[in-house]
N, C-alpha and C positions, 0 to 999 in steps of 0.2 A: 144624319150625324152618327159617326161611328162610336159604338159603345165600347167602354174600356173592359178589358178582361180582368176578372177577379184574380187577385194574387194571394199568396200564402199569408202575407201580412205579418209573418214571424210569430203567429199565435199558436202554431201547431204543437209546441212543446209545453203548454201550460200544465199538463199533467205532471211534469217534473217538479213543479213547485209543491203540489200536494204530496207527492211522494217524499220529497225532501223533508217536509214538515212532519210526516208520519215517522220517518226514520229518526228525526231529532227527538220526538216525543218518546219513542221506544228506548232510545239511548238514555234519556233522563229517567225513565221508569226503572231500567235495570241498574242505573247508578244508585237510585234511591233504595232499591232492594238490597244492594250490596252494602250500603251504609248501615242499614238496619241489622244486617246479619253480623256485623262486626261491632256491635254496641259495646262500649267500654263498661268495666265493672262499676265505676262510679255512676254512669248514666243509668245503668240497669237498676242499681239500688235506689236511685232517686225516683225512677218510675214506679218501683214496687212501693216505696214509702208514700208516694202520692196517692195510691189507692188504699193502702193500709198503714197508717202511721205507727201502729203498734208492732208491725212486723219487724223482726230482727233476724236477718239471714245473711248467708254468704253465698257467693256464686258457686255453682257446682263445677266440677272439673271440666276442662275444655274437652270436647269430644274428639275422638281419634281422627276425624276428617280434617281437623284444623279450624273448625268454626269456633270463634271466640265467644259466641253468645251462649246462653244457658241451654243445656240439653233439655229435651222435651219432658223428661220425667225424673226430676232431681230427688224426689222423695222415695228412695229405696234404702233398704238396709245396707249399712256400710257407707252411705253418702251422708255426711253430717251437715247440719245447718248451724244454728246458734251453738256456740261453744264446742263445735266439732262432735256433737253426740248424734248417733244414729237412733232411729226409732227403737231398734232392738236394745241398745244401751239404755235408753230412757226407761223402757219397760222393765229392764233388769234392775235399775236403780230404785224404781218405785216398789218393786218386789222386795228388794233389799231393805227398804225403809219399813215395809210391813213386817218382815221377819225380825228386825231389830226391835220394833215396838212390841211385838208379841213376846219376845224374850224378856223385855223389860217388865211388862205386865205380869208375866209368869213369876218373875223374881219378887215382885211386890206382893203377890198373893191375892186372894179373893177380896181381902179387906181394902184393897187399893181403890175400889169403886171406879175402875177404869176398864173400858171394853174397847177392843180393836177388831175391826172387820175390814174386808176389802171388797171392791167391786171391779168393774172393768176399767183399768187404768186409774183407780182411785183407792185411797185408804181412808177409813172412817175411824175416828177416835171419839169416844163418849166419856166425859168426865162428870161424875156426880157433883151436885152443888157443893157438898161438903169438902170436895177435893180442893176447890179454889176459893170459895166464899162462905161467909157466915150468912145466916138468914137475913133477908131484906138488906143486904149489903153488896156493894159493887167493888169493895176494896179487896184486893188479893190478900189472902192469908199468907203468913210467913212460911207455912208448910207447903204452899203452892210453888215457891221459888225453885226448890230442887227438882220438882217434877217438870216444870216449864224449862228449866235449864237443860235437862236431859232431852226433852222433846226438841228444843231449839237446836241442840247440837246434832241430833239425828237429821233434822231438816237441812242443816248446813251441809252435811255430808252429801246430800243429793240435790242441792239447790239448783243445779243446772238442769235437772230433769223435771222440776216442778212448774206447772202451769199456774196453779193457784192454790192458796191456803185460805179456805173460807171458814170463819169461826162464827158459830150460831149460839146465841144466848136464849135459853128457855126458862120459863117460870111455871108455877102451878098454884092453884087454889081450889078449895073444896066446894065453894059456892060461887055462882055467877055474880060478879060485881061490875056492872056496866060503868060505874063512875070511876073504876080503878084502871081504865084502859091506859091513861097517860102514864101513871106510875109504873104499870106493868111493862109497857114498851120501853120506858126510860131505863128501868132497872135491867132488863135483859140486854138492851143496847150497850149500856155502860159496862156490863160484865164482859160482853164479847169484845168491846173496844179495848178494855184494859188487858185482856189476854193478848190481843193483836199487838198492842204497844209493847208488851214485854217481849214477845217473839221478835218483833222488829228490832228491838234494842239488843237482843242476845243471839241472833242468828244471821246467816249470810243470805237469807232469802231476799230477793228484790222486793222492797216495800210496795211496789206497784202490784205485786202478786198477792198481797195480804189484804183480806177483806173481812169486815166485821158486820154482823147483822143481828138485830134484836127481834127475835121471833115472838117473844112473850109467851102467852098461854095457848097459842093457837095450833101447836103441833104436838100434842101429847102422845106418849108411847105407852102410858099406863092409865089406869082408872083413877080419876081424880076423886072418886067417892071413898077411896081407901088411902090410908097413910102410906102404904107401900107404893101405891100407884103414883101418888103425888111426889114421893121421893124420887121415883124414876123420871118423872117429868121435869123436875128441877135439875137441869143439867147444862153443860156446855159441850157443844160438838165441834170437832175440827175435821173438815173434809179436805184432804190433800189430793189434788188431781194432777196426773202426769201430763206432760206436753204431748201434743199430737202434731207432728211435723206437717202432715198433709193439710190439716185444718189451718195451721199457721200460714202455709204458703198460699192457701186460697183466701186468706183474710177472714177466717171464721173463728169464733170463740170456741173453747173447749169446755164450757161450763155445763155440767149436767143439772137438769132441773130437779129440785127437791119436791117430791110429790107427797102431799098429805093424804092419809087414808081416812082421817076422821077429824072433825072439828068439835072440840069440847071446851067448856069454860075452865080457865086456869088463871094463875096470877103472875 
């Protein structure tokens, strides 16, 4: 019986199918890359907000190549984010606030019982208890209103540069009274809260950037064994921190930790 010769069977070009699939996949891949490189402003903002709901930013300028996506390093001096401010302008406004406060305290004289200092990107104001409150009271004195009006106006002038205004209430006592912890915390918290409420009602600072804390007796700056030391400890502090655009873009907070050097008994 004569054997049949093996023929090509038409299967010699099967490699073309695999090649065609690969080319199709490559085409889809490059189309996907192109679609991501031309992301719209709305989609980009939605993406940023999904990772950091508190971020408020604008897209940077389109790069000269014509790519409509954000450039790789938008946080540079001269490239503004929220409210069109650059980091240089923010730092300048915080410095301006410090200078205005210093001039105001100098005009009031040493009797004002107000002290102003500054740190890196921050301004610190310390108000003695007598400036705002009577003893064992959380109600603002009438004489506190003009002071808070002035401070609120200064804050309004640089509101766009402010990351946070943190108000801390402090108390003091000469002897340890463990049973007084609740009253101590409540009094200091109410004092800080009433200051924040006044600033919120009389300034242009975003209320979300206003924070009150009742520290109580636990962060003294003076010796509680003396009347002078206790007078220093009974105070309200206001810490104004400037915005950090790089941290905002990365979704990080700009709050500096308050470090206590000593823990003494207070009221």
